[in-house]
C-alpha positions as CSV (number, residue, x, y, z in Angstrom):
1,M,87.7,95.4,117.0
2,P,84.4,95.3,119.0
3,N,81.5,94.4,116.9
4,D,78.9,97.3,115.8
5,N,76.2,97.7,114.1
6,S,78.1,99.0,110.7
7,R,78.3,97.6,107.7
8,E,81.8,96.7,108.3
9,G,81.0,95.7,111.6
10,I,78.1,93.2,110.6
11,L,80.4,91.5,108.2
12,R,83.6,91.3,110.6
13,K,81.0,90.0,113.1
14,G,80.1,87.0,110.2
15,L,84.1,86.4,109.6
16,K,85.2,86.0,113.3
17,E,82.0,83.4,114.0
18,D,82.7,81.8,110.3
19,A,86.4,81.4,111.9
20,I,85.5,80.0,115.1
21,T,83.1,77.4,113.4
22,G,85.8,76.6,111.0
23,L,88.4,76.0,114.0
24,N,86.0,73.6,115.9
25,K,85.6,71.3,112.5
26,C,89.3,71.5,111.8
27,F,90.4,70.0,114.8
28,D,87.4,67.5,115.3
29,P,89.1,64.1,114.9
30,A,85.5,62.4,113.8
31,G,85.3,65.3,111.0
32,A,85.8,65.3,107.5
33,D,87.9,68.4,107.6
34,L,90.5,67.5,110.2
35,L,93.5,69.1,109.7
36,N,97.2,67.1,109.6
37,F,99.3,67.6,112.6
38,S,100.8,63.9,112.7
39,K,103.2,63.5,109.6
40,D,105.5,65.2,107.3
41,Y,106.6,68.7,108.3
42,Q,104.1,71.0,106.6
43,P,102.5,71.2,109.8
44,I,104.9,73.3,111.8
45,V,104.6,76.0,109.3
46,D,100.5,75.9,109.8
47,S,100.8,75.8,113.6
48,A,102.8,78.8,113.7
49,Y,100.6,81.0,111.5
50,L,97.2,79.7,113.5
51,A,99.5,80.5,116.7
52,Q,100.3,84.1,115.3
53,A,96.7,84.6,114.9
54,F,95.6,83.6,118.2
55,L,98.7,86.1,119.6
56,R,97.1,89.0,117.4
57,A,93.6,88.4,118.2
58,P,92.8,85.9,120.9
59,V,89.6,88.1,122.2
60,A,88.4,87.3,118.7
61,L,90.0,83.9,117.9
62,W,91.1,82.0,120.6
63,Q,88.9,83.0,123.9
64,P,85.4,81.9,122.2
65,L,87.0,78.4,121.5
66,D,85.3,75.8,123.0
67,S,87.2,73.8,126.1
68,L,87.7,70.6,123.7
69,T,89.0,72.3,120.7
70,K,91.4,74.6,122.5
71,Q,92.7,70.9,124.3
72,R,92.8,69.9,120.6
73,I,95.0,72.6,119.4
74,I,97.5,72.6,122.3
75,A,97.7,68.9,122.0
76,S,98.4,69.3,118.0
77,F,100.7,72.2,118.7
78,K,102.7,69.9,121.2
79,S,102.8,67.1,118.9
80,L,105.0,68.6,116.5
81,R,108.1,68.7,118.8
82,N,108.9,65.3,117.3
83,R,109.9,67.1,114.2
84,K,112.9,69.7,114.2
85,P,112.2,72.9,112.0
86,F,114.6,73.3,109.2
87,N,117.7,75.6,109.8
88,S,116.2,78.8,108.5
89,N,113.1,81.0,108.9
90,W,111.4,77.7,109.8
91,L,113.3,78.2,113.3
92,L,110.7,80.9,114.2
93,F,107.6,78.6,113.5
94,G,108.8,76.6,116.3
95,S,109.3,79.5,118.3
96,I,106.2,81.3,118.3
97,T,104.3,78.5,118.5
98,E,105.9,77.8,122.1
99,A,105.3,81.3,122.9
100,F,101.6,81.0,121.9
101,L,101.7,77.8,124.5
102,L,103.7,80.4,126.9
103,S,101.3,83.1,126.5
104,I,98.1,80.9,127.5
105,G,99.8,79.2,130.9
106,E,100.8,75.9,129.0
107,E,103.8,74.1,129.0
108,Y,106.4,75.1,126.8
109,D,109.5,73.7,124.9
110,N,112.0,76.2,126.0
111,G,114.9,74.9,123.8
112,R,112.4,75.3,120.6
113,L,111.3,78.5,122.0
114,M,114.6,80.5,122.2
115,H,116.2,78.7,119.3
116,G,114.4,80.9,116.7
117,V,115.6,83.9,118.2
118,K,118.9,83.3,119.3
119,S,119.4,82.0,115.4
120,L,117.7,84.7,114.1
121,N,119.8,87.1,115.8
122,D,123.3,85.8,114.8
123,W,121.8,85.7,111.2
124,Y,121.2,89.4,110.8
125,K,122.9,91.2,108.3
126,G,122.1,94.4,108.6
127,D,119.9,97.5,107.2
128,G,116.8,95.5,108.3
129,W,117.7,92.3,106.8
130,Y,118.3,88.9,108.2
131,G,119.5,86.1,106.9
132,D,117.1,83.0,105.9
133,G,119.8,80.5,107.7
134,P,123.0,81.5,107.5
135,N,123.1,83.2,104.3
136,L,121.1,86.2,102.9
137,A,118.0,85.3,100.6
138,F,116.8,88.4,98.2
139,D,113.0,87.3,98.5
140,Y,110.3,88.1,100.8
141,Y,110.6,86.0,103.5
142,N,111.8,88.8,106.1
143,S,108.5,90.1,105.5
144,F,106.5,86.4,105.0
145,V,108.2,85.6,108.3
146,I,111.0,86.6,109.7
147,H,110.3,90.5,110.9
148,P,106.7,89.8,112.0
149,M,107.4,86.4,114.0
150,M,110.5,87.3,115.5
151,V,108.5,90.7,116.8
152,D,105.4,89.0,118.1
153,T,107.3,86.0,120.0
154,L,110.0,88.3,121.5
155,R,106.6,90.5,123.1
156,V,105.4,87.3,124.6
157,L,109.3,86.7,125.9
158,V,109.2,89.7,127.5
159,D,106.1,89.9,128.8
160,H,107.1,86.5,130.2
161,K,110.6,88.1,131.5
162,L,112.4,85.4,129.3
163,E,114.1,88.2,127.4
164,E,114.6,91.9,127.9
165,E,112.7,94.8,126.4
166,K,116.0,96.2,125.0
167,T,116.0,92.9,122.9
168,Y,112.6,93.7,121.5
169,D,113.2,97.2,121.0
170,V,116.2,96.0,118.6
171,A,113.7,93.5,116.7
172,L,111.2,96.3,116.6
173,M,113.9,98.9,115.0
174,R,114.9,96.5,112.6
175,M,111.4,95.9,111.2
176,Q,110.9,99.6,111.1
177,R,114.1,99.7,108.8
178,Y,112.7,96.9,106.5
179,A,109.7,98.6,106.4
180,V,111.2,101.7,105.1
181,G,112.9,99.8,102.1
182,Q,109.4,98.0,101.8
183,E,107.4,101.4,101.2
184,R,110.5,102.5,98.8
185,M,109.9,99.4,96.6
186,I,106.4,100.5,95.7
187,S,106.3,102.7,92.4
188,P,104.2,105.5,91.8
189,E,102.3,103.1,89.6
190,G,101.2,100.6,92.5
191,T,103.7,98.2,91.2
192,Y,106.4,96.1,93.1
193,P,109.1,93.8,91.8
194,P,108.6,89.9,91.7
195,I,112.1,88.7,93.8
196,G,112.8,85.4,95.1
197,R,110.4,82.3,95.8
198,S,106.8,81.9,96.8
199,I,105.7,85.2,95.0
200,T,102.5,83.8,94.6
201,Y,101.4,85.1,98.2
202,R,101.2,88.3,96.2
203,T,100.4,91.1,99.0
204,G,101.8,89.1,101.7
205,A,105.1,90.6,100.6
206,F,104.0,93.5,102.6
207,Q,103.1,91.6,106.0
208,A,106.2,93.6,107.7
209,L,105.2,96.9,106.5
210,S,101.3,96.3,107.4
211,Q,102.3,95.2,110.5
212,V,104.3,98.5,111.4
213,A,101.5,100.3,110.3
214,L,98.9,98.8,112.4
215,M,101.2,99.0,115.6
216,E,101.5,102.4,114.7
217,K,105.1,102.2,114.8
218,L,105.8,103.8,111.2
219,P,109.1,105.7,110.9
220,E,108.7,109.6,111.1
221,T,109.8,109.8,107.7
222,I,106.8,107.8,106.4
223,A,103.1,109.1,106.7
224,P,100.6,106.5,107.5
225,A,98.7,107.9,104.5
226,Q,101.8,107.1,102.1
227,V,101.2,103.6,103.2
228,R,97.6,103.5,103.2
229,C,97.8,104.8,99.6
230,A,100.3,102.8,98.3
231,L,98.9,99.2,99.8
232,T,95.4,100.2,97.9
233,K,97.3,101.1,94.7
234,V,98.8,98.0,94.4
235,K,96.3,95.5,96.0
236,K,94.0,97.3,93.3
237,N,96.3,96.3,90.7
238,M,96.9,92.8,91.8
239,Y,93.3,91.8,92.6
240,S,91.6,93.3,89.4
241,M,93.9,91.3,87.0
242,P,91.8,88.6,85.1
243,G,92.4,85.3,85.9
244,T,93.5,86.2,89.5
245,F,90.2,84.4,91.2
246,D,88.7,81.0,89.6
247,K,85.0,80.4,89.3
248,N,84.2,80.1,92.6
249,N,86.2,83.3,93.5
250,W,89.1,81.4,95.0
251,L,92.8,82.6,94.5
252,T,94.6,81.0,91.5
253,L,98.2,80.0,91.4
254,G,100.0,82.9,90.2
255,F,101.4,86.7,90.7
256,C,99.5,88.7,88.3
257,G,96.6,86.7,87.7
258,H,96.9,82.8,87.1
259,Q,100.3,81.7,86.2
260,P,100.6,78.2,87.6
261,E,103.9,77.7,86.1
262,I,105.6,80.5,88.7
263,A,104.3,78.4,91.7
264,D,106.7,76.4,94.1
265,Y,106.3,73.1,94.8
266,Y,105.0,73.7,97.9
267,T,102.7,76.1,97.1
268,S,98.6,75.2,97.2
269,T,95.5,76.9,97.4
270,G,95.5,77.2,100.7
271,S,99.0,78.7,101.3
272,L,97.9,81.8,98.8
273,Y,96.0,83.3,101.2
274,M,99.3,84.4,103.0
275,A,98.3,87.3,100.8
276,T,95.7,88.7,103.1
277,L,98.8,89.4,105.7
278,S,99.1,92.5,104.2
279,F,95.4,93.6,105.1
280,L,96.5,94.0,108.9
281,P,96.1,97.6,109.0
282,L,92.2,96.8,108.6
283,G,92.9,96.4,112.5
284,L,93.0,99.7,113.2
285,P,89.8,101.3,114.6
286,A,87.6,103.4,112.5
287,T,88.5,106.5,114.2
288,N,91.9,106.5,113.6
289,L,93.5,109.4,112.3
290,F,95.5,109.6,108.9
291,W,97.4,112.3,107.1
292,T,96.3,113.0,104.0
293,Q,96.9,115.4,100.9
294,E,94.8,117.2,98.1
295,P,96.0,117.5,95.7
296,V,99.4,115.4,96.4
297,D,102.7,117.9,96.8
298,W,105.7,116.0,97.5
299,T,107.4,119.2,97.9
300,A,105.1,120.2,100.9
301,K,106.6,120.0,104.7
302,K,106.2,117.1,106.9
303,P,102.6,116.2,107.9
304,G,101.4,118.5,111.0
305,A,103.4,121.3,109.7
306,D,101.5,122.5,106.5
307,S,98.3,124.0,106.2
308,H,97.7,121.6,103.0
309,F,97.3,118.5,105.3
310,K,94.2,117.8,107.0
311,R,93.3,114.4,108.7
312,I,90.7,112.3,107.8
313,T,89.1,109.0,109.1
314,M,89.7,106.1,107.4
């Protein structure tokens, strides 16, 4: 979104500037903040989320980087080709990183790019759920990784005529169906079930629902205000819990407060910030019109067909 002089606009401008400064430092080989891309497998994950951020916000995050930092990032991404992602949702980490390289006109690894998309299509189980590998895993990885990265990767492939539009459309419909299930998981009290591994990522569990809202592709059965109000209630519940933040205001290990015993071995303070993926709808412009209803009357007609509904700006 463009900068403006509003309170949010000033905050947004500062955050973008901090992000650019941080990226320049994180890829400076002489700096103390240099990120690891040279060993182990975790950088495959890190590169994927960074590549996805560049795909989502190229004007804000990629274009402002200096040319040297860009070349260092490109080289770091390409250096990962000596390590294969695991045969799971990890395959999409390789795909989306290569999709980003394709999007900026860089040489890309076609096998790595296409393998994740093909495998996940083969693992589709139905009703909006992909397998995490050949088997279904009852956790939030369809939202943490699979749906968002599948859709974003396919968008690049279609734009470069490496896939047909109908393939993207199918992936989007699957994500929409999954989003219906996610919205229904949120109780009237603003709670949701802590299922499977990586629950310390907290509200990152709703990335898929949030992205569908951002894309303005919510199914007709879900009013946008349902998502806005439900996620707002969830976040108020989660982040107001004592112990959620440490004395320096960093997120702590846990699901509801500080619960280090539930963290998986691969969880770090940095990975907790996958929680912010549920804030994607903040990318909607302030003039975006949402339906709301005061008071709430669930027997009312669809939004737009009842005089009790009114439009408000976010």
